[in-house]
Every structure is written in structure tokens, then in C-alpha cells.
N, C-alpha and C positions, 0 to 999 in steps of 0.2 A: 596726576590724578590719584596716585596711590594713597596719598594722605587723606583723601576724601572718601575712601571706600568704607563700606559697612556691610553687614550681612544682607545678602540680596535674595529676594523672591522674584519669581518670574511668572508671566501669564501662562496658564495651562494651555497646551496645544491639544485639543480634543479631536478624537478620531472616531468616526463611525465604523463599526465592524459588523459583519453579518451575524456574528455570535455575541455582540454586545448587548448591554441592558441599561438599567437606570440606577444601579447601586453607586456609581461614582458620584451621584447627587445625593441619594438618600443616606448613604453611609459616610462619604467623604466630602460632601458639600461642594462638589464641582459645578460650575455653571452650565450643565449640559442642556441642550435643547432638543435632542433626539433620544428616542427610546431604544436605539441600538448603538449607544456610545460604548465602545469597548476599551478605549485607552485615554489616559490623560498623560501627555508627555510633559514632565515637570522641568526637565533641564536637558536641553538638546542643542547640538550644533549640526545635526544632520541637514544636508542641503535641502532647501525648501521648508525646513521646519526648525528654524533657529529661534531659541528662546529670547524673549524680550522682558527687560526688568519691569516689575510691577509696583515697586516701592521706592520711596525716597527721591532724592534729587537726581538720580540716574534713571528714573522712570522713563521707559520708551527707548532706551538704548538696548542694542542687541548684545547677547553674550559674546558673539564673535568681535564686535567693535571693542568691547572692554578688553578682551584678551589681545587684540591687535595693538591697542594703546599701551597697555602695561602687562605684558605676559607674565613676568616674574611675580608681580603683585597678585594677580588673579590665580594663576596656576600653581605657582611655587617654583623655586629654583630647580629642584629635582625633576618635577614634572615637565618644566619647560625644556630642560636639557634632553629629556627622553623623547618628548613628543612635539617639540617646537610649539607653534601657536595652535595646535589642534587640542580641543577639549576631548579627552579620551573616553569618557563615559556618557551614558545615556540613562536617565532615570524616568520611570513610568509607574503609573497605577493602572491596573487591568481589572475589568469586570467581565467575567465570563458567564453570560446567561445561558449560553449553549457551549458544547465542547469546541475548543479551538481545533484547527486542523492539525493532523500529525505532521510534524516537521523536523528539520534539522538545519544547523548552522555550519558553514565551513569554518575551517581554522584560518589563522593569519596568512599563511602561505597561499592556500587556494583563493581566499578572498582577495588578496593583493593581485595574484595573477589574473583572476577572472573579472574582478570588479573595481580594482584599485581602491580597496576598502580594508578596514580592520576585519578580523574575524569576529565572532559573536559568542564569547564566553559570558554566561549570565547566571544570576541567581534569583530565586523567588522567595519572598517572605509572605506567608498566608496571613492575611488580615482578617478575613471572614470566610467561613465555609459552611455551606448548607449540610444537612445531614446526608451522609453517604457521598459527598463530593470526593472526587479523586483525580489524580493526574497520571499521565503516562510518561514513564521515564526509562528509556533503554529497553533491552531485551530481557525476557525472563531467564533465559540461558544463553551462553555464547552461541552466536549464530554465524551466518556467512552471507556473502552477497547472493549466492544462489538460492539459499533457503529464503531469504528476504524477498527476492524477486518472484519466487514461486507463490508465496503467500500474498504479495502485493497484487499479482495477476489473478489469484483465486478469490480476491476480495476478503481474505482471512488475515490480513496483516495484524489486526488488533490481538488476535489469539496468541501471538508469539511475543507481544510487548508486555513489559511490567506495568502493572496497574496498582497504584498505591493510594490508599484512603488518606485524605489530607484534612487537617484540622487547624484552627487558628494557632499561630505561633510556630508552625512548621517551616522549615527552611530547606529548599532544594537547591543544590548547586549543580549547574549543567555546563560541563565542559564542551567545547566545540566537538561535533560529531555525535552527540547524544540525541537519539531520536526521542522526541517529547511532544506532549500536548497538555495544556491546562484543561481540566474538565469543568463541566457545567457547575455552577453554584459556588464559584471561588472569586474572591477579590484579593488580588496580590500586589505587592510592591515588587518592582522588578529593577534590578541594577545590572547593567550590561556594558560591554564595550560599545563605543560609538560605531554602530553599523545598523543598516536596515536590510541586511542580506539574509533571506529566509528561503530555503528550499522546501516547498510544500510537497509531501509524499502522498497524503490521502486526506480527503475533506468529507468523508461520510456521505458522499454523493449529493451534497447540498447544492441548491440553486439560489441565486440572488433574486431580487425583485423582478428582474427581466427574464427570469427563467434560465439564466446562464450558470454553468458550473465555473468555479474559480480554477485558474491555471495550476497545473501540477508541474513539478520540476524533477521528474524521476531520474532522468539521465544525469542531470547535474549533481544529484544527491549521491550517486553511487560511490563516488571516490571521497565523499565527505563524511559518510557514516562510519561510526565506530560500532562494529558488529558484535563486540564483546558485552557481557553483562557488566553494569557499572553500579557503584554505590553512590547515590546522589544526595540522600538525606543527611543533613548536618545536625549534630547535637551541640548544645552550647549551655553555658552556665548563665544565671540571671541575678548575679550579685548586684545589689543596689548601689547606685552612684559609681559604677565601675563599667569601663568599656570591655565587655565580655566578647572575646573574638568568636565570630560565627564562620566567617570565610576569610582566608588569607591566601590569595592567589597572586600571580605575577601582575594581574591587571587591576585589582582592587582589593582592599581590606574592608570588611564590613564587621562592625561590632554591634552588639545589642546592649543598649544603655537604659536601664530602668532608673529614672530620675526621681529622687525624693528630696524635696526642699531645694538645696542649693549646691552647685558644683563649680569649682574654679577649674578652667580649662587653660592649658599652656601649649602652644604649638611652636614649631621651629622654622616656619617659613618655607619648608621644602615642598609642601602640598597643600592644596585647597582641602576643605572639609565640607561635606554635605550632610545635613540632618534631615531625615524623613520621619515626621511625627506619626507613629503607628497607633498610638492611643493617648488619651489625655490631653493636657495642655502644658506648655512651658514658655519661658521668656528667654531671650538672649540680651545681656547687657554688655555694652562695649563703648567706653570713651563717650559717655553721654547718649549713646544710642540705646534704645530699649524697645523691643517688639515682642508681641505675644504670637504664639503659633498653636495651632490645634490639630487634631487628627486629620491627616490628609494633606497637611502643609509640608513643603520642602524648601529648604533654605541652603544657600551656598555661602559659606564663610570663606572669603578670599584668603589666600595664603599669607598675605601681609598683615592680617589680624592675628597676632601672636598670643593674646591673652584676653579672655572674655569669661563671663559667668553665664551658666545655665541655672534656671530656677523654675520650680513648679513640680507637678507630679505627672509623669508621662512615660511612655515606652517609646524609645527613639532608636532608629538605625542611624549609626554614625559611619560614614564612608569616606575614605581617602585612598591615596596611592602610596604604598610603602617604598 
């Protein structure tokens, strides 16, 4: 099947969230039907939420089936050697009409022991920000388990957490253990390890439509939290037709690619590449294949596709595994 591969798009997996809104439709043109849609999972192999191909002759096939049939061709030789037939990343767009809960993600060791899962290192690219929108990332100053618990029990946790104003184009990199929350008024692209493990610390005392508060995971979180002050915001260059490195970590590399006109891309077959269109429009041309993408689209280029062209005028996130 590898000779029949082409750049793949997938049906969005839409998620209602208590904090969600309608910007995934108005800004990113996602086919939402709910006024509280918080997430569009673009590329996923999380159990129960496996992406299905939306374009071309492979339409209707799941990403897991494709990987199972030709893992080297989809994932790449290096990725397959490291992860087997697991797709190691999860790609999303999020719309926060309200603040998300304050939460933390466990590292690989804890997640494996407790949930037989990867940890959840992640990054956010801010696509749209309302005036005065902000995020919570880590502690204002080095803290401790004791100080954290005192403020949690006194309902003053927010007072010791770092609050950062966010604007379009900002990038935040969150290593596991970083206490965080996306604030109201933000649309973000999220790239993360394949994991749906979240420990919720505080939810602003919200209730759902049935009057119920969401579950908190205070005890589980205690050993997962990094109580030290962390630097999460990433600065990056914006050279045209260049893959400008934004995040380079053991789990993924993300580049910011401002595309102008045409760019020839050459790959070595070691890793898949994912493109998330952050703004504008572009096309991929490959061996007779040609398809256009717009803001909010995500495309997986299988590792077996070694040479292709990008054309158009767009801001693109380029993601792969080094």
C-alpha cells in the first residue's frame, strides 16, 4: 500500500466541553453543531477516538489500520523503531469561551505506572486572542507541596500561580508537571504526546447542566506537580520559506513556516510530518497529487513521501519527531 500513499487529512473529532464555544466554526470552519464545542481532535489514536481518513482513495480507513498495514511508510523508520505501531502525538484545536480548569499532566513514568499511558508534554500556539486573554502557567515563585495544598484548601490557588497575557502568535511549551490553564478568549493549536491523562486541580467551582461539579484529582496530582517556577514561553524567528524552530524536545519538533509562493521539501523517511495551517492557504503537490488547505486544516504527510512541494501564502506549523 505504501506506493499508494498521499498526504492525508482526517475527519475532525469534535468534543463538547463546559468551557467551549463556537469559534472552531467561525474562525476555523469546523462542522460543529454545539455552542459549547471546545476541541477539534485533528489527528488521534487515543482509544475510542481514532482518526479516520477524510480524503482520497483511503477515505474511511482509520489511522490505526494504516499504521498496522505499513508502519514504516506511515510513521517512518526511526519513529517505528522507537514507538512500534503507536502514533506518538495528538493534534488539536481548542476554543476556550471560558477558563479551562487548572490542571497538570503526569510524566512518562507516572503515566505508565498508573494508566499504562504516555505522559503529556504539550505546546500551545495561540491562533486568536481576545483583549486581555491570559493563560496560567506554573507558579509565580518556587513553591512546595505544603504551600500549594494550603492555598488549594483556602480557595486561593490562583494567587500563587503565574498569569501571562497571551496574544496571537505566542507559543507556550509545557513540560509534564507544569500546572496550567488556558484562559477565556483564546483559540489555540495544541501538539502533545498521545495521552488523555489530565489531573484536574481546581475548576472555579463550576457546575455542568445537571448542577454537578467536575471531578478533581488532588491526590493523584501531588506527585505529578513541578512546584518550581518555570519558563514556558518560546521565542522564535519568522524567516520566510524557512522552518524556524519553535520547540525541539524529545517528543516532537515544531517549526514555524511562513510560506511565500513555493517551497521544495525533501525528507529522509525517518519520520512522518504534520502541517497545521495557522493562517492563509497553501497547496501540497506530490507525484500527481495536488490539494489545497486553509486555516484550521491539518495534514499528515506519511514518511514514505520523501519529496513534495508547498505553494501559497500561509503560516504553517510543521511537526515531526527528531
